[in-house]
N, C-alpha and C positions, 0 to 999 in steps of 0.2 A: 277334372280340374282341381278337385280337393286334394289329390295326391301330388300335385305339382309343388316343388319346394319354393320357399319365399324368393330365392334368388331368381328363379325363372319368371315368377309372377312380376317381380319388380322390373325385369327387362321388358316384359310385355307392357306394363303400365307406363314405362318411360316413353312409349310411342303414342300414347293416347293424348287427345286434347282435353281441355278442362271439363267439357260436358261429359265426355266418355269416362274420365276419371271419377267424376261425381256419380255417374251411373254405376261404375264398378264398386264404389264405396257402399252402394245400396244393395249389392247382390247378396252379401252374407257378412256375418260378423268378422270372419277371418280376414276378408279383403278390406273391410272397413278399418280393422285394427292395424293391418299392414300399411295401408295408405296414411293413416293418422300419424304413424311414426316416421314416415319418409317424405311426406308432403307437409311443409311448414305452414303455419298460419299466415306468414308473410306471402307465401306463394298463392294461397287462396285469396288474400287481399288483392294481389295483382290480377288474379283471375276475375274477381268481382269488378275491378276497375275497367278491365277490357270488355267484359260481357255486359256490364251495366254502368257505363260511364257517367250516367246522371244520378247514380245512387249517392245520397248524402246522409249518412246516419246522424241521428241526434244523440250525441253522447259518445263515449269511448267504446270501441269494439274490442273484446278480448279474444273472441273465437271467430275468425273470418270464415272458417269452413261452415259454421252454423249459418252465417249470413248467406253464403253461397247456396247452401242447402235450402234455406227458406225461400230465397228468390227463385231458384230453379224449380222447386216444388210448386211454386205458385204459377208457373207458366203452363198454359193449356196445351202447348205443343212443343215437344223437344226439338223437332226439325226446325221450326221457326226460331226457337231459341238459339240453335246452332248458327243461324244466319246473322244473328245480332252480335257483332263483335267489332271492336276497333280494328281496322285493317291497315296494314302498312303498305300493301300493294294496291295499285289501282287496276280495275278491270280493263282488259284490252278492248276498248270500244272507241269509236271516233265520236267525240263530243262536239256538237255544234255550238257555235258562239251564243246563239239565242238562249239555249238551255242553260249554258254556263253562266251568262250574265243574269238571267232571271233567277237562278238558284242562289247566286252570290248576293243578289239584292234582297231576296227573301231571308237568307241567313243573317245578313246584316241587320235587317229590321227585327228579326226574332231576338237578336242579342241586345240591341239597343232599347227596344220597346216591346218586350214580350207580353202577350196577353196574360191576364191574371190567371194564375194557376196552371200555366202551360210552359213547358220547356222542351226544346228539341235541338238535336245536334246530328250532323252527318257522321257516319262511321267510316267513310272512305273519301279519298280525294275527289272522286268524280261525283260525289253526292248521290250515289245510287241507292245506298242503304242509310236509313236514319233511325235513330231512337228518340222517342218522345215520352214525356210524362204528363199526366193530367191529374190534377188534384180533384178529389170528389167534391161536388158543389155542396155548399152549406144548405142544410135543410133536407137533403136527400139521404137515402140509406147508404150512400157512398161517401158521406161526409167523413173527413179525416183520413181517407184512403189516398194512396198515391199509386196510380195505375200506369204501367209501362206499356208503350206501344211500339210496334215495328212498322216502318214505312219503306216500301220499295218504290223508288222513283224511276220510271222507265226512261229509256234514251229518247223517247218521243215526247217527254214532258216539255212544255205544258199543254201540248195538243191532246195528250191522254193523261188520265188521272193516276195518282199513286195508288198502290195497294196498301191498305191499312189493316193491321191486325193488333189485337190486344196481346200483350205478353204477360199480363196478369189476369188470372181467372176472375171473372165478374159475372154476376147473375143479372142478366138484362135481356129483354125481349128482342132487341136489335143487335145482339152480339151472339154469334154461334158458339157452341162448345169448343170449337177450334180456335175461336178468337176473332173470326171475321166480323167486320162491321157492316151492317146494312144501312147505308145512307144513300138517299136518292141522288144527291148532288154528285156522288162519286160514280155510281153505277149507271145512271140514266141521264142525268142533267149536268154533266161536266161542262164547265165554261172556262175560257182562258182567263177570265177575271178572278177565278178561284186560285188560292195559294195554299201552301202547306199550313200556314198559320190559320187560314179560314177553315180548312178541313178539320184541324184539331179543335177549333172553337165549335164547329158543328158536332163533333163527337162529344165534347164536354156538355153541350146543350142537350144532347140526347139523353144524358144521365138524369136530367130533371124532367124531361118531356119526351118519353119514349113514344114511338109510333106503333101502336098495337094492331092496327087494321091489317097491315102486311108486315110480318116480322120474321126474323131468323129462327126464333124459338116460339112457335105458336102456343105451346102450353104455358110458357111464362107470360105471354101476352094476355092469355085468358085469365091467368091468376092475377095479373096486375089490374085488369079491369073489374074482375068479380070478387077478388079477395085481397084488396090492397094491403091490409094490415099484415096478412101472412107473407105477402111478397116482400114488403119492407123488412120484416123480421128476418127472413132468409137472406135477403140481399145484404142487410147490415152485418149478419153473421159472416157472410163470405168476405165482406170488406175487412172485418177484423182479422179474419184468418189469413187472407192472401195479400192484402194491400196496405198493411201497416208496419212493414219491416223497417222503415226508417225511424219509426217511433219506438216500437217494441224491439229493442236491441238484444240479441241473444247473449247469454253469459259465456 
């Protein structure tokens, strides 16, 4: 690959999506330099808006590639990240009216009266894929952080629960390294009375009150119960490193 001329590489790069382009930019300095001269900051800005539609920087952004790089590097799973994107096409499924009306009602409620520190938006017309953000609760080691989540709402919703994953790395006993969330109400006690809003509220509550008896990451659960000071220190460091890109704007 090192012997390929720039013209050939640029043709290859032209067929890549944004996640693949970002991955290519991290392969070597040559590829990074080549992409930096042919992919503009405005193009990366558009990529950020499509991939993280809820991203709202505090202050002016001069280098949108750096924003994309920080956000993408903060994701625990690139495959899940690739699923999170505003979609112009709707999936070819037969949507029942109950699901449609239920989701439209939930979306209206989320937009008119959103829970404090929570925001969510569908990424496609059928509302199968959603992105959400949760603000780290005050007084917790996640305070000040903004955590992105991906929700996949099945065709059988609300009979069956959505799949919920973190798109931002977080140190928590009930969140796996892959980003999967271990909440009893989703995995074992799903009810028709539960909504996307209530699911997100449950996830937010988990940040201040983790359940350590049965958890996704047993070692973290043990640390939380036996060495809380150490746990809070590491969790706070992760929050600063991965979940504060709206505040710490790259130059």
